[in-house]
C-alpha positions in Angstrom: 26.4 -27.9 -4.8 26.5 -31.3 -2.9 27.1 -29.3 0.3 23.7 -27.6 0.0 22.0 -30.9 -0.6 23.7 -32.5 2.4 22.7 -29.5 4.6 19.0 -29.9 3.7 19.0 -33.7 4.0 21.0 -33.9 7.3 18.8 -31.3 9.0 15.6 -32.6 10.5 12.5 -30.4 10.9 12.6 -30.9 14.7 16.1 -29.4 14.8 14.7 -25.9 13.8 14.6 -23.6 16.8 11.2 -22.3 15.8 9.6 -25.7 16.2 10.2 -25.5 20.0 8.7 -22.0 20.3 6.3 -21.7 23.2 4.7 -18.5 22.2 1.8 -19.1 19.8 -1.1 -16.8 18.9 -4.3 -18.6 18.0 -7.8 -17.4 17.2 -11.2 -18.9 17.6 -13.4 -19.0 14.5 -16.0 -17.2 16.6 -13.7 -14.2 16.9 -14.8 -11.1 15.0 -12.7 -9.5 12.3 -12.2 -6.5 14.5 -11.0 -8.7 17.4 -8.7 -10.7 15.0 -7.2 -7.5 13.5 -6.6 -6.1 17.0 -4.8 -9.3 18.2 -2.6 -9.5 15.0 -1.7 -5.8 15.3 -0.9 -6.0 19.0 1.5 -8.9 18.3 2.7 -7.4 15.0 2.1 -10.6 13.1 0.4 -11.3 9.8 -1.4 -14.5 10.5 -2.5 -17.0 13.1 -4.1 -20.5 13.2 -7.9 -20.5 13.6 -9.5 -23.2 15.8 -13.1 -24.1 16.5 -14.1 -25.1 20.0 -15.6 -28.6 20.4 -19.2 -29.3 21.3 -18.4 -28.6 25.0 -16.5 -25.4 24.2 -18.2 -22.4 25.8 -15.6 -19.9 24.8 -16.6 -16.8 22.8 -14.7 -14.1 21.2 -10.9 -14.3 20.9 -8.5 -16.4 22.9 -4.8 -15.8 23.1 -3.2 -18.2 23.4 -6.1 -20.6 22.7 -5.7 -23.9 24.5 -9.2 -25.6 24.3 -10.0 -29.2 24.7 -11.6 -31.0 21.8 -10.9 -28.1 19.4 -10.7 -28.5 15.7 -8.0 -26.8 13.5 -9.8 -24.8 10.8 -6.9 -23.2 9.0 -5.0 -19.9 9.0 -6.3 -16.4 8.8 -4.0 -13.7 7.6 -4.3 -9.9 7.0 -4.5 -10.7 3.2 -7.5 -12.9 3.8 -9.2 -10.2 5.7 -8.5 -7.5 3.2 -9.5 -9.7 0.2 -12.8 -10.6 2.0 -13.3 -6.8 2.6 -12.8 -6.1 -1.1 -15.3 -8.8 -2.0 -17.9 -7.2 0.4 -17.2 -3.8 -1.1 -17.7 -5.1 -4.7 -20.9 -6.8 -3.7 -22.3 -3.8 -2.0 -21.3 -1.1 -4.4 -20.6 -3.1 -7.6 -19.7 -1.4 -10.8 -20.9 2.0 -9.7 -18.1 2.3 -7.1 -15.4 0.1 -8.6 -15.6 0.8 -12.3 -15.7 -2.9 -12.9 -16.1 -5.9 -10.6 -12.7 -7.3 -9.8 -14.1 -10.6 -8.7 -15.7 -11.7 -12.0 -13.8 -15.0 -12.0 -11.8 -14.2 -15.1 -8.6 -13.4 -13.3 -7.9 -10.3 -15.4 -6.9 -6.9 -14.2 -9.9 -5.0 -12.6 -9.0 -2.0 -14.7 -8.3 -3.7 -18.0 -4.8 -2.2 -17.6 -2.6 -1.0 -14.8 -3.9 2.1 -13.0 -1.8 5.2 -13.8 -1.3 8.5 -12.1 -3.4 10.3 -14.8 -6.2 7.8 -14.2 -6.3 8.7 -10.5 -6.1 12.4 -11.2 -8.9 12.4 -13.8 -11.1 9.8 -12.2 -11.3 11.1 -8.6 -12.3 8.5 -6.0 -13.0 5.4 -8.1 -16.2 6.6 -9.8 -15.6 10.3 -10.1 -17.0 11.0 -6.7 -15.3 12.8 -3.9 -12.7 11.1 -1.7 -14.8 12.1 1.3 -17.8 10.2 -0.1 -15.7 7.1 -0.6 -14.1 7.4 2.8 -17.6 7.5 4.4 -18.7 4.4 2.4 -15.6 2.5 3.5 -16.0 3.5 7.1 -19.6 2.5 7.3 -19.0 -0.8 5.5 -15.9 -1.4 7.6 -17.8 -1.1 10.8 -20.3 -3.8 9.7 -17.5 -6.0 8.3 -15.5 -5.8 11.5 -18.5 -7.5 13.3 -18.3 -10.6 11.1 -17.0 -13.7 12.6 -13.9 -15.3 11.1 -15.9 -18.4 10.2 -18.0 -16.3 7.8 -15.1 -14.7 5.8 -15.3 -15.5 2.1 -11.5 -15.9 1.8 -9.6 -17.7 4.5 -7.3 -20.6 5.3 -5.5 -20.5 2.0 -1.9 -19.5 3.0 -0.9 -22.3 5.3 -0.5 -26.0 5.7 -0.8 -28.4 8.7 1.4 -31.4 9.4 1.3 -33.9 12.2 4.3 -33.2 14.5 5.2 -36.8 15.1 6.0 -37.5 11.5 6.9 -34.1 10.2 9.4 -33.6 13.0 11.4 -36.5 11.5 11.2 -35.2 8.0 14.2 -33.6 6.4 14.4 -29.8 5.8 14.4 -30.5 2.1 11.1 -32.4 2.3 9.5 -29.7 4.4 10.5 -27.0 1.9 9.6 -29.0 -1.2 6.3 -30.5 -0.1 5.3 -28.3 2.8 5.9 -24.8 1.4 6.4 -25.1 -2.3 3.9 -27.9 -3.1 1.4 -28.1 -0.2 -1.5 -30.3 0.0 -4.8 -28.6 -0.8 -6.2 -27.6 2.6 -8.4 -24.8 3.9 -11.3 -24.0 6.1 -14.1 -25.2 3.8 -14.8 -27.8 1.2 -13.7 -26.8 -2.3 -11.8 -23.7 -1.1 -8.9 -22.6 -3.3 -5.4 -22.6 -1.9 -2.2 -20.9 -3.0 0.3 -23.1 -4.9 2.8 -21.9 -2.4 2.2 -21.3 1.3 4.3 -19.1 3.7 3.7 -21.0 7.0 3.3 -24.6 8.2 1.7 -25.5 11.6 2.4 -28.7 13.5 -0.3 -30.4 15.5 -0.2 -33.3 18.0 -2.6 -36.3 18.5 -5.0 -34.2 20.5 -5.4 -31.7 17.7 -3.4 -29.0 19.5 -1.2 -26.7 17.4 2.2 -27.0 18.9 4.3 -24.7 16.7 4.4 -22.7 13.4 7.3 -22.6 11.0 7.4 -19.9 8.4 9.4 -19.3 5.2 11.3 -16.6 7.2 12.4 -19.3 9.7 13.9 -21.3 6.8 15.7 -18.2 5.5 17.0 -17.6 9.0 18.4 -21.1 9.0 20.1 -20.7 5.6 21.6 -17.4 6.7 23.2 -19.1 9.7 24.6 -21.9 7.5 25.4 -19.8 4.4 29.0 -21.2 4.4 27.5 -24.6 3.5 25.7 -23.4 0.4 28.8 -23.7 -1.9 28.9 -21.7 -5.1 25.2 -20.6 -4.6 26.2 -18.3 -1.8 28.4 -16.2 -4.1 26.1 -16.2 -7.1 24.9 -12.7 -8.0 21.4 -11.5 -8.4 22.1 -11.0 -12.2 23.5 -14.5 -12.5 20.4 -15.9 -10.9 18.1 -13.9 -13.2 16.5 -11.9 -10.4 17.2 -8.5 -11.9 14.8 -8.9 -14.8 11.7 -10.2 -13.0 8.4 -8.4 -13.7 7.5 -6.0 -10.9 3.8 -5.1 -10.5 3.7 -1.5 -9.5 1.4 1.5 -8.9 2.0 5.2 -8.5 1.6 7.2 -5.3 -1.7 8.7 -6.6 -3.3 5.3 -6.9 -6.0 4.9 -4.2 -5.1 2.3 -1.6 -8.3 0.4 -2.3 -7.5 0.1 -6.0 -3.9 -1.0 -5.1 -5.4 -3.8 -3.0 -7.6 -4.9 -5.9 -4.6 -4.8 -8.2 -2.7 -7.1 -5.9 -5.6 -9.6 -5.9 -6.1 -9.5 -9.7 -2.4 -9.9 -10.4 -1.9 -12.6 -7.8 0.9 -10.9 -6.0 1.5 -10.1 -2.3 3.1 -6.6 -2.8 3.2 -3.6 -5.1 6.2 -1.4 -5.8 5.1 2.2 -5.4 7.0 4.1 -8.1 7.2 7.6 -9.3 5.5 8.3 -12.7 8.2 8.0 -15.3 8.9 11.0 -17.5 10.8 11.1 -20.8 13.8 12.6 -19.0 14.0 9.6 -16.7 14.4 7.0 -19.4 17.7 5.1 -19.4 20.4 6.9 -21.6 20.1 5.8 -25.2 17.0 3.6 -24.5 13.7 4.0 -26.2 11.3 5.6 -23.7 8.4 3.2 -24.4 10.7 0.2 -24.2 12.1 1.4 -20.9 8.7 2.1 -19.5 7.5 -1.4 -20.5 10.6 -3.0 -18.8 10.5 -1.0 -15.6 6.8 -0.1 -15.3 7.6 3.3 -13.9 10.2 5.5 -12.3 12.3 5.2 -9.2 11.1 3.2 -6.2 9.2 5.3 -3.6 7.7 2.7 -1.4 6.2 -0.8 -0.9 2.6 -1.7 -0.4 1.8 -5.1 1.0 0.2 -6.9 3.9 3.5 -6.5 5.8 3.0 -2.8 5.8 -0.5 -3.2 7.2 0.4 -5.6 10.1 -0.8 -2.9 12.6 -4.0 -2.2 10.7 -7.3 -2.4 12.7 -10.9 -2.0 11.7 -10.7 1.8 12.2 -8.3 2.0 9.2 -10.8 0.9 6.5 -11.8 4.5 5.7 -8.2 5.4 5.0 -8.2 3.0 2.1 -9.8 5.8 0.0 -6.5 7.8 0.3 -3.8 7.8 -2.4 -1.3 5.1 -1.7 1.5 7.6 -1.0 -0.6 9.4 1.7 -1.9 6.1 3.1 1.7 4.7 3.6 2.8 8.0 5.1 -0.1 8.0 7.5 0.6 4.4 8.5 4.3 5.4 9.1 3.5 8.7 10.8 5.1 11.0 8.3 4.0 13.5 5.6 4.1 12.6 1.9 5.2 15.6 -0.2 7.6 14.1 -2.8 4.8 13.9 -5.4 5.0 17.6 -5.9 8.7 17.5 -6.5 8.2 14.7 -9.1 5.6 16.8 -11.0 8.0 19.7 -11.2 10.5 17.6 -13.1 8.0 17.0 -15.9 6.4 20.4 -16.1 5.8 21.5 -19.7 8.5 24.0 -20.8 10.7 23.3 -17.8 12.6 20.3 -19.1 16.0 21.3 -20.4 15.9 24.8 -18.8 18.4 26.1 -16.2 15.6 26.0 -13.7 15.1 22.3 -14.4 18.8 21.7 -13.9 18.6 23.5 -10.6 15.7 21.4 -9.4 17.5 18.2 -10.4 20.7 19.2 -8.6 18.7 20.4 -5.6 16.9 17.1 -5.5 20.1 15.2 -5.6 21.4 17.1 -2.6 18.3 16.8 -0.4 16.7 13.6 -1.6 16.4 10.8 1.0 19.4 8.6 1.2 17.3 5.5 1.2 14.3 4.5 -1.0 11.0 4.7 0.9 11.8 7.6 3.1 9.2 9.8 1.4 6.4 7.7 2.8 8.1 6.9 6.1 9.5 3.5 5.1 13.1 2.4 4.9 13.2 0.0 2.0 16.0 -2.6 1.8 17.1 -3.0 -1.8 19.7 -5.0 -3.7 21.4 -4.6 -7.0 22.4 -7.0 -9.8 25.8 -7.4 -8.1 24.4 -8.4 -4.8 25.1 -12.0 -3.9 22.7 -14.7 -2.8 24.2 -14.7 0.6 23.8 -10.9 0.9 20.2 -11.0 -0.1 19.4 -13.7 2.4 21.2 -11.7 5.1 19.1 -8.6 4.2 15.8 -10.6 4.5 16.8 -12.0 7.9 18.5 -9.0 9.4 15.6 -6.6 8.6 12.8 -9.2 9.2 11.3 -8.6 5.8 9.7 -10.9 3.1 11.0 -9.3 0.0 13.9 -7.3 -1.4 13.5 -5.1 -4.5 16.3 -5.1 -7.0 17.0 -1.6 -8.4 19.2 -0.2 -11.1 21.5 2.8 -10.8 18.4 5.2 -11.0 16.7 3.3 -8.1 14.1 1.9 -10.6 12.9 -1.5 -9.5 13.9 -4.1 -12.1 13.3 -7.2 -10.1 12.2 -8.6 -6.7 13.4 -11.4 -4.5 11.1 -13.0 -2.0 11.6 -15.7 0.6 9.8 -18.0 -1.8 12.5 -17.3 -4.5 15.2 -18.1 -1.9 13.5 -21.5 -1.1 13.0 -22.4 -4.7 16.6 -21.7 -5.6 17.9 -23.8 -2.8 15.7 -26.7 -3.7 16.7 -26.3 -7.3 20.4 -26.5 -6.4 19.9 -29.3 -3.9 17.9 -31.5 -6.3 20.2 -30.8 -9.2 23.1 -32.0 -7.1 21.5 -35.5 -7.0 22.0 -36.2 -10.7 19.9 -39.2 -11.9 21.8 -42.2 -13.3 22.1 -42.4 -17.1 19.7 -45.3 -17.2 16.9 -43.3 -15.6 14.6 -41.7 -18.1 13.1 -38.2 -17.4 9.6 -39.8 -17.2 10.8 -42.4 -14.7 12.4 -39.7 -12.6 9.3 -37.6 -12.6 7.1 -40.6 -11.7 9.5 -41.4 -8.8 9.3 -37.8 -7.6 5.5 -37.8 -7.7 5.3 -41.0 -5.8 7.7 -39.7 -3.1 5.6 -36.5 -2.8 2.4 -38.5 -2.5 3.9 -40.8 0.2 5.2 -37.8 2.2 1.8 -36.1 2.2 0.0 -39.3 3.2 2.5 -39.8 6.0 2.4 -36.3 7.4 -1.1 -35.0 7.0 -2.9 -37.0 9.7 -6.2 -35.6 10.8 -5.9 -32.9 13.6 -8.9 -34.5 15.3 -7.7 -38.1 14.8 -10.9 -38.9 13.0 -12.0 -37.1 9.9 -9.5 -35.8 7.3 -9.4 -32.0 7.4 -11.5 -30.4 4.8 -9.9 -28.8 1.7 
């Protein structure tokens, strides 16, 4: 594993091709949510740095690219920030009557007390037993008002990104950037006291004038690793099973779950995506396995789709009403197809049908006509891995398909794990730091103290103020 360590230590941040990128989308904090969503959708990106014009700045609305004198870097805004702020507005406006329970009560628990199931959605109607049309009208009306808000007034923003001074950070090693930039970022955000993720997915570099010069993402690091996979040693050939990635919990929902509730579930569980899975029937349990145990392990049936911010990168303010739709129909609508697979799934569990010749016919028929790739029912083409896939193969899938996660499925296409860009970075750092074994005379406490001191020194060296005066607010 010494090769992997050498690769990360010999590579400087300035050597990454993305650092010299000249195309950079930036937003003003005076931009409205509607304008920001439109710019993000047009450029098919999930996030952008937000800047505030200086006292002499007369610009209004949105600027792309924004190159203003005396501007102040405020943070990042991403689609997840906007959607989470929208959820909070919805909870404040309609409260328990519309949501069943307030998902933002500060306790961090599931907004439903348990995961939403297909039967819950079927029996409960649109959130509070009302019609889907009523909910759609509520969302559309609130969405129009929400879209007129300025980015500076969002309740959730600036959490998923870090900022480093380009002069110092450019000389840093790739190992330092991954460890302290992405996986252990300094607490920074648009406003004092704002929470930030323990892990961030993008890091922006700024110069002495406070101008953002480039943005490096986790995907950029994965792209670099894919290009140098031959230098990762044994790690490149390690399988998903050997790395323990085929038994990771996968938070899931069924196609009948309303999209708005799926969003609330992502927030409450602290995840960036949900696996959309078919409701599991007794006949779908693994051979010889207890049905309850199998359901607990897998959380549902075969993989039908993925619901995440990545799937909503083209979302605009006109889409808020569609959040009342079941997630299967919402994804199909976004991908311009029709969702009909749910009817086939119900046929498989119809009372009196299981075990009959008709049931065998349906199963055989499904095997002949079913989509050849997970996700096609909802217009997606999901990229999946198995327990036998290697680390190098998973990285290649992430890079080749420009995606942020790969689901690990078993032989029945049931998701049993998930691998994200963050998992890739963590594993590489784990291998690289393990390759530098401490001397026998160094105690674990001394090694930890040395690592903490190095982390603190790196942050102090690389987090200069974008304005050259005040330290940026947390």
